C-alpha positions as CSV (number, residue, x, y, z in Angstrom):
1,M,-47.7,-76.7,2.4
2,Q,-50.6,-75.5,0.5
3,Y,-48.4,-72.8,-2.0
4,R,-46.9,-75.7,-2.5
5,K,-49.6,-78.6,-3.8
6,I,-50.7,-75.4,-5.5
7,N,-47.8,-74.5,-7.5
8,N,-46.8,-78.0,-8.1
9,L,-50.7,-78.7,-10.1
10,L,-50.6,-75.2,-11.7
11,G,-47.3,-76.4,-13.0
12,W,-47.9,-79.6,-14.7
13,L,-51.5,-77.5,-15.7
14,C,-49.3,-75.8,-17.7
15,F,-47.6,-78.8,-18.9
16,F,-50.8,-80.5,-20.0
17,I,-52.2,-77.5,-22.1
18,A,-48.4,-77.1,-23.8
19,S,-48.8,-80.5,-24.1
20,V,-52.4,-80.6,-25.7
21,T,-51.2,-77.3,-27.7
22,Y,-48.6,-78.9,-29.4
23,I,-49.4,-82.4,-30.0
24,L,-52.8,-80.7,-31.9
25,T,-50.6,-78.8,-34.1
26,L,-48.2,-81.5,-34.7
27,E,-46.2,-81.7,-37.6
28,P,-47.1,-85.3,-39.5
29,S,-44.3,-86.1,-40.5
30,V,-41.3,-84.8,-41.5
31,S,-40.6,-81.0,-42.1
32,F,-38.0,-78.5,-43.6
33,W,-34.1,-78.3,-43.2
34,D,-32.2,-80.2,-40.5
35,C,-35.3,-82.4,-39.2
36,G,-35.3,-85.2,-42.0
37,E,-31.5,-86.1,-41.0
38,F,-32.0,-85.8,-37.3
39,I,-34.7,-87.9,-37.2
40,S,-33.0,-90.1,-40.4
41,C,-29.7,-90.3,-37.2
42,A,-32.1,-90.7,-34.5
43,Y,-33.4,-93.7,-36.2
44,R,-30.8,-95.8,-37.5
45,L,-28.4,-94.4,-34.7
46,Q,-26.3,-92.3,-37.2
47,I,-23.5,-89.5,-37.0
48,A,-25.3,-86.2,-37.7
49,H,-24.2,-82.9,-39.1
50,Q,-21.2,-80.5,-36.9
51,P,-21.1,-80.8,-33.7
52,G,-23.2,-83.8,-32.8
53,Y,-25.8,-84.5,-30.7
54,P,-26.0,-87.7,-28.8
55,V,-28.5,-87.2,-26.3
56,F,-30.7,-85.8,-28.5
57,A,-30.4,-88.9,-31.2
58,M,-30.5,-91.7,-28.1
59,L,-34.1,-89.7,-27.1
60,G,-34.9,-89.6,-30.1
61,K,-34.2,-93.3,-30.6
62,M,-36.7,-93.6,-28.2
63,F,-39.8,-91.9,-28.7
64,S,-39.1,-93.6,-32.4
65,L,-39.8,-96.6,-30.5
66,L,-43.2,-96.0,-30.2
67,S,-44.0,-96.5,-33.6
68,F,-44.2,-99.7,-32.9
69,G,-42.5,-101.1,-36.3
70,D,-44.5,-99.3,-38.8
71,Q,-41.9,-96.6,-40.3
72,T,-44.6,-94.4,-41.8
73,K,-45.0,-92.8,-37.7
74,V,-41.5,-92.6,-37.2
75,A,-41.1,-89.2,-38.0
76,Y,-44.8,-88.2,-35.9
77,F,-43.2,-90.0,-32.7
78,M,-40.6,-88.1,-33.0
79,N,-41.5,-84.7,-33.1
80,I,-43.7,-85.9,-30.0
81,G,-40.7,-85.4,-28.9
82,S,-40.1,-82.1,-29.0
83,A,-43.8,-81.2,-27.6
84,I,-43.4,-82.7,-25.0
85,A,-40.0,-81.6,-24.3
86,S,-41.7,-77.8,-25.3
87,A,-44.4,-78.6,-22.7
88,T,-41.3,-79.7,-20.2
89,A,-39.7,-76.4,-20.7
90,I,-43.1,-74.7,-20.1
91,M,-44.1,-76.4,-17.0
92,F,-40.5,-75.3,-15.8
93,L,-40.3,-71.7,-16.9
94,F,-44.1,-71.6,-14.6
95,W,-42.0,-72.6,-11.5
96,T,-39.2,-69.8,-12.3
97,I,-41.2,-67.2,-12.8
98,T,-43.2,-67.7,-9.1
99,A,-40.3,-68.7,-7.2
100,L,-39.1,-65.4,-8.9
101,A,-42.5,-63.3,-8.0
102,K,-42.7,-65.3,-4.0
103,K,-39.5,-63.6,-3.9
104,L,-39.9,-59.9,-5.2
105,L,-43.3,-60.3,-3.0
106,L,-42.0,-61.7,0.6
107,H,-39.5,-60.4,2.6
108,K,-38.4,-63.6,4.2
109,H,-38.0,-67.3,3.0
110,S,-39.9,-68.8,5.5
111,E,-42.6,-65.6,5.4
112,V,-45.9,-67.3,5.3
113,V,-48.0,-66.8,1.7
114,T,-51.2,-64.6,1.9
115,Q,-54.6,-65.8,-0.4
116,S,-53.9,-62.5,-2.0
117,N,-49.8,-62.3,-2.7
118,L,-50.9,-66.9,-3.5
119,I,-52.9,-65.2,-6.4
120,L,-50.7,-62.7,-7.6
121,I,-47.6,-65.5,-7.5
122,M,-49.8,-68.1,-9.0
123,G,-51.3,-65.2,-11.5
124,A,-48.1,-64.2,-12.9
125,G,-46.6,-67.5,-13.7
126,L,-49.7,-68.8,-15.7
127,V,-49.7,-65.2,-17.7
128,G,-46.4,-65.6,-18.5
129,A,-45.7,-69.3,-18.9
130,L,-48.8,-70.3,-21.5
131,A,-48.1,-66.3,-23.0
132,F,-44.7,-68.1,-23.6
133,V,-46.7,-71.3,-25.3
134,F,-47.8,-69.6,-28.2
135,T,-45.2,-67.1,-29.0
136,D,-44.3,-67.7,-32.2
137,T,-41.1,-69.0,-32.2
138,F,-40.7,-71.7,-29.8
139,W,-44.1,-72.7,-30.9
140,F,-42.0,-73.4,-34.2
141,S,-40.0,-75.8,-32.5
142,A,-41.8,-77.5,-30.5
143,V,-44.0,-79.5,-33.3
144,E,-40.9,-80.5,-35.4
145,T,-37.8,-82.7,-34.7
146,I,-35.1,-80.0,-33.7
147,V,-32.9,-79.6,-31.4
148,F,-34.2,-76.5,-29.9
149,A,-37.1,-77.8,-28.3
150,L,-35.3,-80.0,-25.9
151,S,-32.4,-77.2,-25.6
152,S,-35.1,-74.7,-24.3
153,M,-36.0,-77.8,-21.6
154,C,-32.1,-78.6,-20.3
155,T,-32.0,-74.2,-20.1
156,A,-35.7,-73.9,-17.7
157,I,-35.0,-77.0,-15.8
158,V,-31.2,-75.4,-14.8
159,F,-32.7,-71.8,-14.2
160,W,-35.3,-73.3,-12.0
161,A,-32.3,-75.3,-10.4
162,I,-30.0,-72.7,-9.6
163,L,-33.6,-70.3,-7.9
164,K,-34.7,-73.5,-6.4
165,W,-30.5,-74.1,-5.1
166,E,-30.6,-69.9,-3.9
167,A,-34.1,-70.8,-1.7
168,H,-31.9,-73.9,0.5
169,A,-28.9,-72.0,-0.2
170,D,-28.6,-71.8,3.8
171,E,-29.9,-75.6,4.6
172,P,-26.9,-78.6,5.0
173,R,-26.5,-80.4,1.4
174,S,-28.0,-77.6,-0.3
175,D,-25.3,-77.8,-2.7
176,K,-27.0,-80.7,-4.1
177,W,-28.8,-78.5,-6.6
178,L,-25.6,-76.9,-8.0
179,I,-24.4,-80.4,-8.8
180,F,-27.5,-81.3,-10.3
181,I,-27.2,-78.7,-12.6
182,A,-23.4,-79.3,-13.8
183,Y,-24.7,-82.9,-14.9
184,I,-27.6,-81.5,-16.5
185,M,-25.2,-79.0,-18.2
186,G,-23.0,-81.6,-19.1
187,L,-26.1,-83.4,-20.8
188,S,-27.1,-80.2,-22.6
189,I,-23.6,-80.3,-24.9
190,G,-25.1,-83.1,-26.7
191,I,-28.4,-81.2,-27.4
192,H,-27.1,-78.1,-27.9
193,L,-24.6,-75.3,-26.6
194,L,-27.1,-73.2,-25.8
195,N,-27.3,-74.5,-22.5
196,L,-23.9,-72.7,-21.6
197,L,-24.8,-69.4,-21.8
198,T,-26.7,-69.3,-18.5
199,I,-23.0,-70.0,-16.2
200,P,-22.5,-66.3,-16.2
201,A,-26.7,-65.2,-14.9
202,I,-25.5,-68.8,-12.5
203,A,-22.8,-67.0,-11.2
204,M,-24.4,-63.8,-10.3
205,V,-27.7,-65.5,-8.7
206,Y,-24.6,-67.5,-6.4
207,F,-22.6,-64.3,-5.8
208,F,-25.8,-62.6,-4.3
209,R,-26.7,-65.1,-2.6
210,R,-23.6,-66.7,-1.0
211,S,-21.1,-63.4,-1.0
212,K,-20.7,-60.8,2.0
213,N,-19.5,-58.0,0.8
214,V,-22.4,-57.2,-1.9
215,T,-20.6,-54.3,-4.0
216,V,-20.4,-52.9,-8.1
217,K,-17.0,-53.9,-8.2
218,N,-17.3,-57.7,-6.2
219,G,-20.7,-58.2,-9.7
220,I,-18.4,-57.1,-12.2
221,W,-15.7,-60.1,-10.3
222,A,-18.8,-61.9,-10.3
223,F,-19.5,-62.0,-13.8
224,L,-16.4,-61.8,-15.0
225,T,-15.7,-65.0,-12.6
226,G,-19.1,-66.9,-14.0
227,V,-18.0,-65.9,-18.4
228,A,-14.5,-67.4,-17.3
229,I,-16.1,-70.4,-16.1
230,L,-18.0,-70.2,-18.9
231,G,-14.7,-70.5,-21.5
232,I,-13.9,-73.5,-19.2
233,V,-16.1,-75.7,-19.4
234,Q,-17.2,-74.8,-23.6
235,Y,-13.2,-75.1,-25.0
236,G,-11.4,-76.6,-21.9
237,I,-13.7,-79.4,-21.1
238,R,-15.7,-79.8,-23.7
239,G,-12.9,-78.9,-26.8
240,Y,-9.3,-79.6,-24.9
241,T,-10.2,-83.2,-23.2
242,V,-11.1,-84.3,-27.0
243,K,-7.9,-82.2,-28.5
244,F,-5.5,-83.7,-25.2
245,A,-6.8,-87.3,-26.0
246,A,-5.9,-87.2,-29.5
247,Y,-2.2,-85.9,-28.4
248,F,-2.2,-88.8,-26.3
249,D,-3.6,-91.5,-28.8
250,L,-0.6,-90.7,-31.2
251,F,1.8,-91.6,-29.0
252,F,0.6,-94.5,-27.9
253,V,-0.6,-96.0,-31.3
254,N,3.1,-94.0,-33.6
255,S,5.8,-94.2,-30.6
256,L,4.7,-97.6,-28.4
257,G,2.9,-99.3,-31.7
258,L,-0.2,-99.5,-29.6
259,S,-4.2,-99.6,-31.3
260,F,-5.8,-96.8,-32.0
261,G,-8.1,-95.4,-29.0
262,T,-5.5,-96.8,-26.5
263,G,-4.1,-93.3,-25.7
264,A,-7.4,-91.7,-25.9
265,I,-9.0,-94.2,-23.1
266,F,-5.4,-93.9,-20.7
267,F,-6.2,-90.1,-20.9
268,I,-9.5,-90.1,-19.7
269,L,-8.8,-92.6,-17.2
270,L,-6.1,-90.2,-16.2
271,I,-9.4,-87.3,-15.6
272,V,-10.7,-90.3,-13.5
273,A,-7.8,-90.3,-11.8
274,A,-7.3,-87.0,-11.2
275,L,-10.9,-86.4,-10.5
276,V,-11.7,-89.3,-7.8
277,W,-7.8,-88.4,-6.3
278,G,-9.3,-84.3,-5.7
279,I,-12.9,-85.3,-4.7
280,S,-10.8,-87.9,-1.8
281,Y,-8.3,-84.7,-0.7
282,S,-11.2,-82.6,-0.6
283,I,-13.2,-85.2,1.7
284,R,-10.1,-85.3,3.9
285,N,-9.3,-81.7,4.4
286,Q,-12.2,-80.7,4.5
287,K,-12.0,-78.1,1.8
288,P,-16.0,-77.8,0.8
289,I,-15.0,-75.1,-1.8
290,L,-12.5,-77.5,-3.7
291,N,-14.9,-80.7,-3.2
292,L,-18.2,-78.6,-5.0
293,T,-15.9,-77.7,-8.1
294,L,-14.5,-81.0,-8.6
295,L,-17.8,-83.0,-8.4
296,C,-19.3,-80.0,-10.5
297,I,-16.4,-81.1,-13.2
298,A,-17.3,-84.5,-12.6
299,F,-20.9,-84.8,-12.8
300,I,-20.4,-82.1,-16.0
301,Y,-18.1,-85.0,-17.7
302,F,-20.7,-87.5,-16.9
303,G,-23.3,-85.7,-18.7
304,Y,-20.6,-85.1,-21.4
305,S,-19.9,-88.5,-21.9
306,S,-22.6,-89.2,-24.0
307,F,-20.6,-88.3,-26.6
308,A,-18.9,-92.1,-27.1
309,Y,-22.2,-92.6,-28.9
310,I,-20.1,-90.9,-31.6
311,P,-16.9,-92.7,-32.1
312,I,-18.8,-96.0,-31.1
313,R,-21.0,-95.7,-33.8
314,A,-18.6,-93.3,-36.0
315,A,-16.9,-97.0,-36.2
316,A,-20.0,-99.3,-36.9
317,D,-20.0,-97.4,-40.3
318,P,-23.8,-96.2,-40.6
319,H,-24.8,-95.1,-43.8
320,L,-25.0,-91.3,-42.8
321,N,-21.2,-90.9,-40.9
322,N,-20.5,-86.9,-41.2
323,S,-16.8,-86.5,-40.7
324,R,-16.8,-90.1,-39.6
325,P,-15.5,-89.3,-36.7
326,D,-14.1,-92.7,-35.4
327,N,-10.6,-91.6,-33.4
328,A,-10.0,-88.7,-31.2
329,F,-8.7,-86.6,-34.6
330,T,-11.4,-86.7,-36.1
331,L,-12.8,-86.3,-33.3
332,Y,-11.8,-83.2,-32.3
333,G,-12.2,-81.9,-36.1
334,Y,-15.7,-82.7,-35.7
335,L,-16.6,-81.0,-32.2
336,N,-15.1,-78.1,-33.3
337,R,-17.0,-77.7,-36.8
338,I,-14.0,-76.9,-38.5
339,Q,-15.2,-77.8,-42.2
340,Y,-17.5,-75.0,-41.9
341,G,-14.6,-72.4,-41.1
342,E,-14.7,-70.0,-38.3
343,N,-15.5,-66.4,-38.0
344,P,-12.6,-64.1,-36.3
345,L,-14.2,-63.3,-32.9
346,L,-11.4,-62.0,-30.1
347,S,-9.0,-60.1,-33.5
348,G,-9.4,-60.2,-36.8
349,P,-9.2,-58.4,-40.2
350,Y,-11.7,-55.9,-40.8
351,Y,-14.0,-56.0,-44.1
352,D,-11.8,-54.3,-46.7
353,A,-8.8,-56.5,-45.2
354,K,-6.2,-58.4,-47.8
355,I,-4.5,-61.3,-47.2
356,T,-0.8,-60.7,-47.3
357,D,1.2,-63.8,-46.3
358,Q,0.2,-67.5,-45.1
359,K,1.6,-69.1,-42.5
360,E,1.2,-73.2,-41.8
361,S,-0.2,-74.1,-38.2
362,N,-0.4,-77.2,-36.4
363,T,-0.1,-80.6,-38.1
364,I,-3.5,-82.0,-39.5
365,Y,-3.6,-86.1,-38.9
366,R,-5.5,-89.0,-40.2
367,K,-6.1,-91.8,-39.0
368,G,-3.9,-94.6,-41.7
369,E,-4.0,-98.2,-41.9
370,K,-2.0,-98.8,-38.7
371,T,-0.7,-95.0,-37.4
372,Y,-1.5,-91.8,-37.9
373,E,-0.3,-90.1,-40.5
374,D,1.2,-86.4,-41.2
375,A,-1.5,-85.5,-44.1
376,G,-0.8,-81.5,-44.6
377,H,-0.5,-78.4,-42.1
378,N,-3.2,-76.0,-41.5
379,V,-2.8,-72.8,-43.2
380,E,-3.6,-69.0,-41.7
381,S,-4.3,-66.0,-43.7
382,V,-2.1,-62.8,-43.1
383,Y,-3.9,-59.8,-42.8
384,D,-3.0,-55.9,-43.2
385,H,-5.9,-54.9,-41.3
386,T,-7.3,-56.5,-38.2
387,T,-8.5,-55.2,-35.3
388,F,-9.3,-56.3,-31.5
389,L,-13.1,-57.7,-31.3
390,P,-13.9,-57.9,-35.0
391,R,-17.4,-57.3,-35.8
392,M,-17.0,-55.7,-39.4
393,Y,-16.4,-58.8,-40.9
394,G,-17.2,-60.4,-44.1
395,T,-15.4,-62.3,-47.3
396,N,-18.0,-61.4,-50.2
397,P,-18.6,-58.5,-52.1
398,Q,-22.6,-57.8,-50.6
399,D,-21.0,-57.0,-47.3
400,V,-18.3,-54.0,-48.3
401,E,-21.8,-52.2,-49.5
402,F,-23.5,-52.8,-46.4
403,Y,-21.5,-52.0,-44.0
404,K,-20.3,-48.8,-45.6
405,D,-24.0,-47.9,-46.3
406,W,-25.1,-49.0,-42.5
407,L,-22.2,-46.5,-41.1
408,Q,-21.9,-44.2,-44.0
409,I,-19.0,-45.0,-44.6
410,P,-17.2,-42.9,-47.7
411,D,-15.9,-44.7,-50.7
412,G,-11.6,-44.6,-49.7
413,R,-11.8,-44.5,-46.5
414,A,-10.9,-47.7,-44.3
415,P,-12.8,-48.9,-41.3
416,N,-12.3,-47.4,-38.1
417,F,-11.7,-49.1,-34.5
418,V,-14.8,-46.4,-33.5
419,D,-16.0,-48.1,-37.0
420,N,-16.7,-51.5,-35.6
421,M,-17.3,-50.5,-32.1
422,K,-20.3,-48.0,-33.4
423,W,-21.5,-51.5,-35.8
424,M,-21.2,-53.9,-32.7
425,L,-23.4,-51.4,-30.2
426,S,-26.1,-50.8,-32.8
């Protein structure tokens, strides 16, 4: 009881110190780059640049109301929102450090914390958390309206929650922490995608806590499973949910003659029905793993549903309406940032590759007056010189000289896979 009280009080002390530090050094108004856009979008509930930040915008709107109609103070109070979010991240960082320090010092969860161990644990938490308060990059994002403050807060909460689950994993209903993590992750997609990178780490904590056969081989499989889950959330839930909704909408509008959005709504209702049936089935047949998996998916969707903000506000036609994502097709392109193009991740060209051909891929659909209209096709380039995991990639002439100089590739010799791996590992 004493340990918990001191741990809680010192965590809130870190929050107070961080809050005071950031508010005293706060940007008084708008700072450079994306901040002005984010402030404008949140204040008027408009559509920011891709891939959209609905949770960030709605929370920013809440803080903007503290200006009580004084538009000269809107930016200041939204900057305070970042300061509070960053201070919250520091508080959860403190509790994360103390949880890890306690696990290192004590052999059993039920072991009594001695006074010397208490000092060591709390000292580690204070030094770690307060040192991070004053790190340059974190401090920089804590005093202006930018997504990284809220993203850091979500990441801190998620990692603290998995340690909370780990400490109570043997207790009944402890898996509620995993469902809580799923919900925060769903919400964090509406702030920044960085939080999803904690999934492999969470998978490893789950593996070491629940597995009865901890080996190197099983550990590698657990990590790969975490990476697979990350891919499912990133590309399956976040991406393909909207893509399938778009093609359902295409069928309902163009083939059945119904209004825009009916197919997308029908597809969403199908997902809801499937999850409800699956959760009910897992309860009736006593399948706890299936039940936990479906509940986590459902709560990720609960958080991800914040993106309904995007087409709703786009349809209202605000002054700032990037890509006008008022239907499922433009929303899919908006979420996947198609206007920026993409760099090859798994397979693609070297920096010196030449285009040998071009081929058409999927059809581009645009919202017409009453139906979706064919607006052409995406075009994919075919290159003469490709590789697996292309990290030596560039489209500018200076990229060529940079790679050649870094790896000391002589003139006239084409880069090879060994060069590519050297670059990636360097």
